C-alpha positions in Angstrom: -12.5 -4.3 -3.0 -14.2 -6.3 -0.4 -13.6 -3.5 2.0 -15.1 -0.9 -0.1 -18.3 -3.1 -0.5 -18.6 -3.4 3.1 -18.0 0.2 3.6 -20.8 1.1 1.1 -23.2 -1.6 2.8 -22.7 -0.2 6.2 -23.4 3.4 4.7 -26.5 2.0 3.1 -27.7 0.4 6.4 -26.9 3.6 8.3 -28.8 5.8 5.8 -31.6 3.2 5.8 -31.8 3.1 9.7 -31.9 7.0 10.0 -34.7 7.2 7.4 -36.7 4.4 9.1 -36.1 5.9 12.4 -36.9 9.4 11.4 -40.3 8.1 9.9 -41.0 6.1 13.1 -40.5 9.3 15.3 -42.6 11.3 12.9 -45.6 9.1 13.4 -45.0 8.1 17.0 -47.6 9.9 19.3 -45.3 12.3 21.1 -45.3 16.1 21.5 -43.4 18.2 18.8 -40.6 19.1 21.2 -40.4 15.7 22.3 -40.1 14.3 18.8 -37.6 17.0 17.9 -35.2 16.1 20.7 -35.6 12.4 19.8 -34.7 13.2 16.3 -31.7 15.4 17.3 -30.5 12.6 19.5 -30.6 10.0 16.7 -29.0 12.4 14.2 -26.3 12.8 16.7 -25.8 9.1 17.2 -25.9 8.4 13.3 -23.4 11.4 13.0 -21.1 9.6 15.6 -21.3 6.2 13.9 -20.4 7.9 10.6 -17.5 9.7 12.1 -16.4 6.3 13.6 -16.6 4.7 10.2 -14.8 7.4 8.6 -12.1 7.3 11.1 -11.7 3.6 10.9 -11.5 3.7 7.0 -8.9 6.6 7.3 -6.9 4.4 9.8 -7.2 1.4 7.2 -6.1 3.6 4.3 -3.1 5.0 6.2 -2.0 1.6 7.3 -2.2 0.4 3.6 -0.3 3.3 2.3 2.3 2.8 4.9 2.7 -1.0 4.0 2.8 -0.1 0.3 5.7 2.4 1.1 7.5 -0.2 3.2 7.1 -2.9 0.5 8.2 -0.6 -2.3 11.5 0.5 -0.3 12.2 -3.2 0.3 11.7 -4.0 -3.4 13.8 -0.9 -4.4 16.6 -2.0 -2.1 16.5 -5.7 -3.3 16.7 -4.4 -7.0 19.6 -1.9 -6.3 21.4 -4.7 -4.4 20.9 -7.2 -7.2 22.2 -4.5 -9.6 25.2 -3.9 -7.6 25.9 -7.7 -7.4 25.5 -7.9 -11.1 28.1 -5.0 -11.6 30.6 -6.5 -9.0 30.3 -10.0 -10.9 30.9 -8.2 -14.2 33.9 -6.4 -13.0 35.4 -9.5 -11.6 34.8 -11.5 -14.9 36.1 -8.6 -16.9 39.2 -8.6 -14.8 39.6 -12.3 -15.2 39.1 -12.0 -19.1 41.7 -9.1 -19.3 44.1 -11.0 -17.3 43.6 -14.2 -19.4 43.9 -12.3 -22.6 47.2 -10.3 -21.5 48.7 -13.7 -20.4 47.8 -15.3 -23.8 49.4 -12.2 -25.4 52.4 -12.7 -23.6 52.6 -16.3 -24.2 52.1 -15.8 -27.9 55.0 -13.1 -28.1 57.2 -15.5 -26.1 56.3 -18.1 -28.7 57.1 -16.2 -31.6 60.3 -14.6 -30.2 61.8 -17.9 -29.3 64.7 -18.9 -31.3 64.0 -21.9 -33.4 
């Protein structure tokens, strides 16, 4: 959010500077050709600065996207690992419960079939 505000402030500054400089050149005591050349140079400079700001913003966005993807993959892998650990713990507990139930069943059957 702060980067968006900074970018819009920069763009506002550049536009204001362009307008102010344009007006200053229009009212400066120069020949028409000289003024046009100055305006062309100033427009080129502004175009360069805007392109640099755009490239910089694009690089930050790409970096944020890549970091988000990496974080997503890490979280996804952690969730899958936790789910697998839970499944394995369930299987182990289930086997232990089944073994205990079978042992109890055998003990019961031995007890009831014992001669008294």
